[in-house]
C-alpha positions in Angstrom: -19.2 -75.9 7.1 -16.4 -76.1 9.8 -14.0 -76.9 7.0 -15.0 -73.9 5.0 -14.6 -71.6 7.9 -11.1 -73.1 8.6 -10.2 -72.5 4.9 -11.5 -68.9 5.1 -9.5 -68.2 8.2 -6.4 -69.7 6.5 -7.0 -67.5 3.4 -7.3 -64.5 5.8 -4.1 -65.3 7.4 -2.4 -65.7 3.9 -3.7 -62.3 2.9 -2.4 -60.8 6.1 0.8 -59.0 4.6 -1.3 -57.4 1.9 -3.9 -56.2 4.4 -1.0 -54.7 6.4 0.3 -52.9 3.4 -3.2 -51.5 2.7 -3.4 -50.4 6.3 0.0 -48.7 6.0 -1.1 -47.0 2.8 -4.3 -45.7 4.4 -2.2 -44.4 7.3 0.1 -42.5 4.9 -2.9 -41.0 3.0 -4.6 -40.0 6.2 -2.9 -36.7 6.6 -3.7 -35.7 3.1 -7.3 -37.1 3.0 -7.9 -35.9 6.5 -6.8 -32.4 5.7 -8.8 -32.3 2.4 -11.9 -33.4 4.4 -11.3 -30.8 7.0 -10.9 -28.0 4.3 -14.1 -29.2 2.6 -16.0 -29.3 5.8 -14.9 -25.7 6.7 -15.6 -24.2 3.2 -19.0 -26.0 2.8 -20.3 -25.1 6.3 -23.6 -23.3 7.0 -25.1 -24.0 3.6 -22.1 -22.8 1.5 -21.8 -26.3 0.0 -25.3 -26.4 -1.2 -25.4 -22.9 -2.6 -22.0 -23.4 -4.4 -20.2 -20.8 -2.3 -17.9 -23.4 -1.0 -16.6 -24.2 -4.4 -15.9 -20.6 -5.0 -14.1 -20.3 -1.7 -11.9 -23.2 -2.7 -11.3 -21.7 -6.2 -10.1 -18.5 -4.6 -7.6 -20.4 -2.4 -6.2 -21.9 -5.6 -6.1 -18.5 -7.1 -4.1 -17.1 -4.1 -1.7 -20.0 -4.2 -1.0 -19.6 -7.9 -0.5 -15.8 -7.7 2.0 -16.0 -4.8 4.1 -18.6 -6.8 4.4 -16.0 -9.7 5.0 -13.2 -7.3 7.9 -15.0 -5.6 9.5 -15.8 -9.0 9.2 -12.3 -10.3 10.3 -10.6 -7.1 13.4 -12.8 -7.0 14.2 -11.9 -10.7 13.4 -8.2 -10.7 14.2 -7.2 -7.2 16.4 -9.5 -5.1 18.9 -10.6 -7.8 20.5 -7.3 -8.5 21.9 -4.3 -6.4 19.6 -1.8 -5.0 20.1 1.0 -7.6 19.8 -1.4 -10.4 16.7 -3.0 -8.8 15.0 0.3 -8.5 15.5 1.0 -12.3 14.2 -2.5 -13.2 11.2 -2.2 -10.9 10.5 1.2 -12.4 10.7 -0.4 -15.9 8.4 -3.1 -14.7 5.9 -0.5 -13.5 6.1 1.4 -16.8 5.7 -1.6 -19.0 3.1 -3.5 -16.9 1.3 -1.1 -14.6 0.9 1.8 -16.9 -1.0 -0.2 -19.6 -2.9 -2.0 -16.8 -4.3 1.4 -15.6 -5.8 1.9 -19.1 -7.1 -1.7 -19.4 -8.5 -2.1 -15.9 -11.4 0.4 -16.3 -12.5 -1.6 -19.3 -12.8 -4.9 -17.3 -16.1 -4.0 -15.5 -18.0 -2.8 -18.5 -16.7 -5.7 -20.5 -18.1 -8.2 -17.9 -21.4 -6.2 -18.0 -21.7 -7.3 -21.6 -20.8 -10.9 -20.8 -23.1 -11.6 -17.8 -23.8 -15.2 -18.8 -20.2 -16.4 -19.1 -18.7 -15.9 -15.6 -17.5 -19.4 -15.2 -15.8 -19.3 -18.6 -14.3 -15.9 -17.7 -12.8 -17.2 -14.5 -11.5 -20.3 -16.3 -9.9 -18.1 -19.0 -8.2 -16.0 -16.3 -6.8 -19.2 -14.8 -5.9 -20.8 -18.1 -4.2 -17.5 -19.3 -2.0 -17.4 -16.2 -1.1 -21.1 -16.6 0.2 -20.4 -20.1 1.9 -17.1 -19.1 3.7 -18.9 -16.2 5.3 -21.2 -18.8 6.3 -18.1 -20.9 7.8 -16.5 -17.8 9.7 -19.7 -16.9 11.8 -19.1 -19.9 12.0 -15.4 -19.6 13.3 -15.3 -16.1 16.3 -17.5 -17.2 17.1 -15.4 -20.4 16.1 -12.0 -19.0 14.4 -11.3 -22.3 12.0 -8.4 -22.8 9.1 -10.8 -23.2 9.0 -11.1 -19.3 7.3 -7.7 -19.1 4.3 -8.2 -21.5 3.9 -11.7 -19.9 3.8 -10.2 -16.4 1.3 -7.6 -17.7 -0.9 -10.4 -19.0 -0.7 -12.2 -15.6 -1.7 -8.9 -13.8 -4.6 -8.2 -16.1 -5.8 -11.9 -15.8 -5.5 -11.8 -12.1 -7.4 -8.6 -11.7 -10.0 -9.8 -14.2 -10.5 -12.8 -12.0 -10.9 -10.6 -8.9 -13.6 -8.5 -10.6 -15.6 -11.6 -11.7 -15.2 -13.3 -8.3 -16.6 -10.1 -6.6 -19.5 -10.0 -9.0 -20.3 -13.7 -8.6 -20.5 -13.9 -4.8 -24.0 -12.3 -4.5 -25.3 -15.1 -6.8 -24.0 -17.8 -4.4 -25.2 -16.6 -1.0 -26.7 -19.4 1.1 -30.0 -18.5 3.0 -29.5 -16.2 6.0 -25.9 -15.6 4.9 -24.8 -12.0 4.7 -22.6 -10.7 1.8 -20.0 -9.6 4.4 -19.7 -13.0 5.8 -19.4 -14.6 2.4 -16.7 -12.3 1.3 -14.9 -12.8 4.7 -14.8 -16.5 4.1 -13.6 -16.1 0.5 -10.9 -13.7 1.6 -9.7 -15.8 4.5 -9.3 -18.8 2.4 -7.2 -16.8 -0.1 -5.0 -15.5 2.7 -4.5 -19.0 4.2 -3.6 -20.5 0.8 -1.2 -17.7 0.2 0.4 -18.3 3.6 0.8 -22.0 2.9 2.1 -21.5 -0.7 4.6 -18.7 0.0 7.1 -20.9 1.8 6.7 -23.6 -0.8 7.3 -21.1 -3.5 10.5 -19.9 -1.6 11.7 -23.5 -1.4 11.1 -24.1 -5.1 13.0 -20.8 -5.8 16.0 -22.3 -4.1 15.8 -25.3 -6.5 15.7 -23.0 -9.5 14.1 -19.7 -10.7 11.8 -21.7 -13.0 10.3 -24.0 -10.4 7.8 -21.6 -8.7 6.5 -20.8 -12.2 6.1 -24.6 -12.9 4.2 -24.8 -9.7 2.0 -21.9 -10.7 1.3 -23.6 -14.0 0.1 -26.8 -12.2 -2.1 -24.7 -9.8 -3.7 -22.6 -12.5 -4.5 -25.7 -14.6 -6.3 -27.1 -11.6 -8.0 -23.7 -11.2 -9.2 -23.8 -14.7 -10.9 -27.1 -14.2 -12.4 -26.0 -10.8 -13.9 -23.0 -12.5 -16.3 -25.1 -14.5 -17.4 -27.0 -11.3 -19.2 -23.9 -10.0 -23.0 -24.2 -10.1 -24.8 -23.0 -13.4 -26.5 -20.1 -11.6 -23.1 -18.4 -11.6 -23.9 -17.7 -15.3 -27.4 -16.6 -14.7 -28.0 -12.8 -15.0 -31.8 -12.8 -14.7 -33.0 -9.4 -13.6 -29.6 -7.8 -13.5 -28.5 -4.5 -15.1 -25.6 -2.2 -15.1 -24.8 0.4 -12.4 -23.3 3.9 -12.5 -20.7 4.7 -9.8 -21.8 8.2 -9.4 -23.7 10.0 -6.5 -25.9 12.1 -8.7 -28.8 13.2 -6.6 -31.2 13.5 -9.5 -31.0 9.7 -10.2 -31.1 8.3 -6.7 -34.8 7.4 -6.7 -35.3 5.1 -9.5 -34.5 4.1 -13.1 -34.0 6.7 -15.8 -37.3 7.8 -17.5 -35.6 8.4 -20.8 -32.8 6.7 -22.7 -29.3 8.0 -21.8 -26.0 7.8 -23.6 -24.1 6.4 -20.6 -25.0 2.8 -19.8 -26.8 2.1 -16.5 -30.2 2.5 -14.9 -29.4 3.8 -11.4 -26.7 5.5 -9.4 -25.4 3.6 -6.5 -26.0 6.4 -3.9 -23.7 8.8 -1.9 -22.9 6.3 0.9 -21.4 3.8 -1.5 -19.4 6.4 -3.5 -18.0 7.9 -0.3 -17.2 4.5 1.1 -15.5 3.7 -2.3 -13.5 6.9 -2.1 -12.3 6.0 1.4 -11.4 2.5 0.3 -9.5 3.9 -2.8 -7.4 5.9 -0.3 -6.6 2.9 1.7 -5.8 0.8 -1.4 -3.6 3.6 -2.7 -1.7 3.6 0.7 -1.3 -0.2 0.3 0.3 0.1 -3.1 2.5 2.9 -1.9 3.7 1.0 1.2 4.5 -2.2 -0.8 6.9 -0.5 -3.2 8.3 2.2 -1.0 9.1 -0.1 2.0 10.4 -2.8 -0.3 13.3 -0.4 -1.3 13.5 1.4 2.1 14.0 -1.8 4.0 16.5 -3.1 1.5 18.8 -0.1 2.2 17.8 0.4 5.9 16.7 -3.0 7.2 15.2 -3.5 10.6 17.7 -3.4 13.5 19.9 -6.6 13.5 18.0 -8.2 10.5 18.9 -8.7 6.9 16.9 -7.0 4.1 15.1 -10.2 3.2 14.2 -10.9 6.8 13.0 -7.2 7.3 10.8 -7.5 4.3 9.5 -10.8 5.5 8.5 -9.3 8.9 6.7 -6.4 7.4 5.0 -8.7 5.0 3.9 -11.1 7.8 2.6 -8.0 9.8 0.6 -6.8 6.9 -0.9 -10.3 6.2 -1.7 -10.8 9.9 -3.4 -7.4 10.1 -5.4 -8.3 6.9 -6.5 -11.6 8.3 -7.5 -10.0 11.6 -9.5 -7.4 9.8 -11.2 -10.0 7.8 -12.0 -12.1 10.8 -13.3 -9.0 12.8 -15.5 -8.1 9.7 -17.1 -11.5 9.8 -17.7 -11.3 13.5 -18.7 -7.7 13.9 -22.4 -7.1 13.5 -23.1 -3.4 12.8 -25.9 -1.4 11.4 -23.6 1.4 10.4 -20.7 0.3 8.2 -20.1 4.0 7.4 -18.8 4.4 11.0 -16.6 1.4 10.7 -15.0 2.9 7.5 -14.5 6.3 9.2 -13.0 4.7 12.3 -10.5 2.4 10.6 -9.4 5.1 8.2 -8.8 7.4 11.2 -6.8 4.7 13.0 -4.5 4.0 10.0 -4.1 7.9 9.6 -3.0 8.1 13.2 -0.6 5.2 12.7 0.8 6.8 9.6 1.3 10.2 11.3 2.9 8.5 14.3 5.3 6.5 12.1 6.3 9.6 10.2 7.0 11.7 13.2 8.7 9.0 15.3 10.2 7.0 12.5 11.4 3.6 13.7 11.5 0.1 12.5 8.9 -1.0 15.0 6.5 1.6 14.0 6.9 0.7 10.3 5.9 -2.9 11.0 3.0 -1.6 13.1 1.9 0.7 10.2 1.9 -2.3 7.9 -0.2 -4.3 10.3 -2.7 -1.5 10.8 -2.9 -0.8 7.0 -3.6 -4.4 6.4 -6.3 -4.5 9.1 -7.9 -1.2 7.8 -7.9 -2.4 4.2 -9.7 -5.6 5.0 -12.3 -4.2 7.3 -13.0 -1.2 5.2 -13.5 -3.3 2.1 -16.0 -5.6 3.9 -17.9 -2.5 5.1 -18.0 -1.3 1.5 -19.4 -4.7 0.5 -22.0 -4.3 3.3 -23.1 -0.8 1.9 -23.4 -2.2 -1.6 -25.6 -5.0 -0.2 -27.7 -2.5 1.7 -28.0 0.4 -0.6 -27.6 -0.9 -4.2 -30.7 -2.6 -5.8 -30.2 -6.3 -6.5 -30.7 -5.6 -10.2 -27.5 -3.7 -10.4 -25.5 -5.1 -7.5 -23.3 -7.4 -9.6 -22.2 -4.5 -11.8 -21.5 -2.3 -8.9 -19.1 -4.9 -7.5 -17.3 -5.2 -10.8 -16.8 -1.5 -11.2 -15.8 -0.8 -7.7 -13.2 -3.5 -7.7 -11.7 -2.1 -10.9 -11.5 1.3 -9.4 -9.7 0.0 -6.2 -7.2 -1.8 -8.4 -6.4 1.3 -10.3 -5.9 3.1 -6.9 -3.4 0.5 -5.9 -1.5 1.0 -9.1 -1.3 4.8 -8.6 0.0 4.3 -5.0 2.6 1.9 -6.2 3.8 4.4 -8.9 4.2 7.1 -6.2 6.2 4.8 -3.9 8.7 3.9 -6.6 9.6 7.5 -7.5 10.1 8.9 -3.9 13.6 9.3 -2.4 14.4 6.6 0.2 13.8 8.7 3.2 11.7 7.1 5.8 10.2 10.2 7.3 9.4 11.8 4.0 7.9 8.5 2.6 5.7 8.0 5.6 4.6 11.7 5.5 3.4 11.1 2.0 1.6 7.9 3.2 -0.1 10.0 5.8 -1.1 12.6 3.2 -2.6 10.0 1.0 -4.8 8.5 3.7 -5.7 12.0 5.1 -7.0 13.0 1.8 -9.2 10.0 1.5 -10.5 10.4 5.1 -11.1 14.2 5.1 -13.0 14.1 1.7 -15.4 11.3 2.8 -15.8 11.5 6.6 -18.6 14.2 6.4 -20.6 12.3 3.8 -20.2 8.9 5.6 -21.2 10.2 9.0 -24.2 12.0 7.4 -25.2 8.7 5.7 -24.9 6.8 9.0 -27.3 9.3 10.7 -29.9 9.3 8.0 -29.4 5.7 6.6 -30.7 4.2 3.4 -34.4 3.4 2.7 -33.9 0.0 4.3 -31.8 -0.5 7.4 -31.3 -4.3 7.1 -28.6 -6.1 8.9 -25.5 -6.0 6.8 -23.0 -8.0 8.8 
């Protein structure tokens, strides 16, 4: 026995270098595996892992990382690689070829998904797979400058928005017990923002290697997203008890299903509170699209004091992203029984910021406006989610999410089109921005305050 122990110890000593190599390997893998475990712990907390919401959160992070890879590649090709006047024409052409058809296709997405309620995992996988293939097409087009870049970019845009609509419709199916819809959407959005923040500098580094490399990175990411889509739980494809919603505040139809068959699909309206909140959100989303395109050209011609055009755009972009993240975090933390008041308040705040930036135009106020607009967009959207959860019957809630998301995307496209055609005058542009948000606020404030006073039939906690 003693001899055997001696032999065993000797063998252990002989295997010492291998053990040390394995220890070094484990030490090298620890940052990756430790980070992965930390991410999994955060996304699966509070029952999100058991319900399947954690996997959707991770999938949305993959989606955000892939989208920013394509955005960096296209922005460098269409915007940064040519002089300002030529860039404006190329961006206008990009809008005409991609955004204009998208405004026609986007309203079809919601009703189409209503007809395919049992294939949501396949729909998200198709959106991911389509963007993976289109990233390869774009990798050749950005080198040759061929016209095929524009239809491929349109395809990427449509697939991205289709994913967004499906994701919004799926979230209610994956809510853990005692988990509000606002909190769930906050987690999903925060993960997307964090993934975008991590992937953006990586995409910029790949762009320095070559214009194709961010698109190769997008291909790999979206392939992974295609696989992850099918790991979502089967209940994502279950539509038991669901129906389609009408986004109209028609008072005659607020109290139950139609008694007689109607030509337009749907069994209920969503109620005035939701439609007013949706209109206010559309104004904010329109402002967001406007600021993105208008400030992109304005800051290229008139950068922030002492900064280059690229750095100026980066500062404004970081300010907007930080505001959006803060709004999402506040939405998850804030517990309010009146989301209508939250919407009225944040829209009034962004209106004040836009008026101030227009009257006292300065580079600092432009960055502040971007941050406030990002904050308002996030918090107002979460409040809209809360109203849909509170006022829309469960049977039609999924459809309401799909249709509202489509309308918000169309509003963003319209704002971007306005931003691209305006003269590059800061005061004029920000005055138009103030007018956009004022129209959304003035047309909805009375209805939202009235809804907050009277409330819906059930005043459940919504945040």
